[in-house]
C-alpha positions in Angstrom: 0.2 0.2 0.4 1.5 3.2 -0.6 0.7 6.7 1.7 0.9 10.1 0.0 1.5 12.8 2.5 -0.8 15.8 0.4 0.8 19.2 1.5 1.3 22.5 0.3 4.8 23.2 1.7 6.1 24.6 4.6 4.1 22.5 6.8 6.2 19.8 8.2 6.8 17.4 5.4 10.1 17.3 6.5 9.2 16.7 9.9 6.5 13.8 9.0 9.5 12.3 6.6 11.8 12.4 9.0 8.9 10.5 11.3 8.4 8.3 8.9 11.8 6.9 8.5 11.4 4.9 11.8 8.7 2.7 10.4 10.3 -0.5 9.0 7.8 -1.5 6.8 7.3 0.4 4.5 9.8 3.0 3.1 9.5 7.2 2.8 10.5 10.0 1.0 10.2 13.5 0.4 10.2 14.9 -2.9 12.1 11.5 -3.7 10.9 11.9 -7.3 10.3 15.6 -8.0 13.2 16.0 -10.5 11.1 13.2 -12.7 9.0 13.9 -16.3 6.7 11.6 -17.8 5.0 8.2 -16.3 7.7 7.7 -14.0 7.3 10.8 -12.3 4.2 9.1 -9.9 6.1 5.4 -10.3 6.8 5.0 -6.1 7.6 1.5 -4.9 5.1 -0.3 -3.1 4.9 0.3 0.6 6.0 3.8 0.6 5.2 6.7 2.3 5.4 10.5 0.1 5.9 13.5 1.0 5.9 16.3 -2.1 3.8 19.1 -2.0 3.8 19.5 -5.5 2.0 16.7 -6.0 -1.2 18.9 -5.2 -0.4 20.0 -9.5 -0.8 16.0 -10.0 -3.7 14.9 -8.5 -5.5 13.5 -11.7 -2.3 11.8 -12.4 -1.8 10.4 -8.8 -6.1 9.5 -8.9 -5.8 7.4 -12.3 -2.2 6.0 -11.3 -3.3 5.0 -7.7 -7.0 5.8 -7.3 -8.7 4.3 -3.6 -6.1 1.9 -3.8 -3.7 4.3 -1.7 -4.0 6.0 1.9 -4.0 9.9 2.0 -2.5 12.3 4.4 -3.8 15.6 4.1 -0.9 17.7 6.3 -1.7 21.2 7.4 -0.4 24.2 9.4 -1.8 27.5 10.2 -2.3 29.3 7.4 -0.8 32.6 8.4 1.8 30.7 9.6 2.2 28.9 6.6 1.6 32.0 4.4 4.1 34.2 6.5 6.7 31.3 5.7 6.3 31.3 2.2 6.5 34.8 1.9 9.9 35.3 3.5 10.8 32.8 0.2 8.7 34.7 -2.4 11.8 35.5 -4.3 12.3 31.6 -5.4 10.5 28.0 -5.7 7.0 27.4 -5.9 6.1 31.1 -4.4 8.0 32.9 -7.5 6.7 30.0 -10.0 3.8 30.5 -8.8 3.5 34.5 -9.0 5.2 34.4 -12.0 3.7 31.5 -14.1 0.2 31.1 -12.5 -0.7 34.4 -11.1 1.3 36.1 -14.1 0.0 39.5 -14.0 -1.3 41.2 -10.9 -2.7 44.7 -11.3 -0.4 46.8 -8.7 2.8 45.8 -6.6 2.7 42.2 -5.7 2.0 41.5 -1.8 3.9 38.2 -1.1 1.2 37.4 1.9 -1.3 38.2 -0.4 0.2 36.0 -3.1 0.9 32.7 -0.2 -2.8 33.2 0.5 -3.5 33.0 -2.5 -1.3 29.9 -3.5 -2.4 28.7 0.2 -5.9 28.6 -0.7 -6.0 27.1 -4.3 -3.4 23.9 -3.4 -6.1 23.1 -0.1 -9.0 23.5 -2.2 -7.4 20.7 -5.1 -6.4 19.1 -2.7 -9.8 19.0 -0.5 -11.4 18.7 -3.6 -9.2 15.5 -4.9 -9.7 13.4 -1.3 -13.4 14.2 -0.8 -14.2 10.6 -3.1 -11.7 8.5 -1.4 -12.6 5.9 1.1 -8.9 6.2 3.2 -8.5 9.4 3.9 -7.0 10.9 6.9 -5.9 14.8 8.0 -3.1 16.0 10.2 -2.6 19.0 11.7 0.9 20.0 12.2 0.1 21.6 15.6 -1.4 18.3 16.8 1.1 16.5 14.7 1.9 13.9 17.4 -1.2 12.9 18.5 -2.2 12.9 14.4 0.7 11.0 14.2 0.4 7.8 16.5 -3.1 7.7 15.0 -1.7 7.5 11.0 1.2 5.1 12.5 -1.8 2.7 13.6 -3.8 3.8 10.5 -1.8 2.7 8.4 0.0 -0.5 10.4 3.4 1.0 11.0 6.0 -1.3 12.4 9.0 0.2 13.5 10.5 2.5 16.8 7.1 4.5 17.8 9.6 6.6 20.2 11.8 7.4 18.1 9.6 8.8 15.3 7.6 10.5 18.3 10.7 12.4 18.7 11.5 13.9 15.4 8.6 16.4 15.9 10.9 18.1 18.9 13.2 18.8 15.6 13.0 21.4 12.8 13.8 20.2 10.3 13.7 22.8 6.7 12.6 25.7 9.4 12.7 29.5 7.6 14.9 32.2 9.0 13.0 34.1 11.2 
């Protein structure tokens, strides 16, 4: 069984996968196939947990390939905190791509927080729409990640070192410079 951690980015997905690295009956990766195009982009190994914020743009293909046969987790973080993290990164990465390639021409001076909120609202709506007809879904809020991770562990039948996995939530992985 495959498990996909659908997310916007800037919400704890790196930490989530670090925690999953303590699971022995699944492999786990963070953006492990991000540089691949074509049919191989979504060919994850069996019994694999993947977190990649880019999957929010591949949901149609993800549905075609895995459909209702996978498990899907929507990983969320407080909207304003996430937007602020993205706004600090507005000159590169997904924020630059969204501003220049999706939004294109904005009236007036671009407001980094407004663009980040719009991006988050779009990605969240895409993920929620995708998950509405799936049988195996759950949502985990970063602010309650340890509690949610224990439920996740049981939900996928994980084996391994749960204590070590929970300890990962005490470390800030891939944190933005404040």
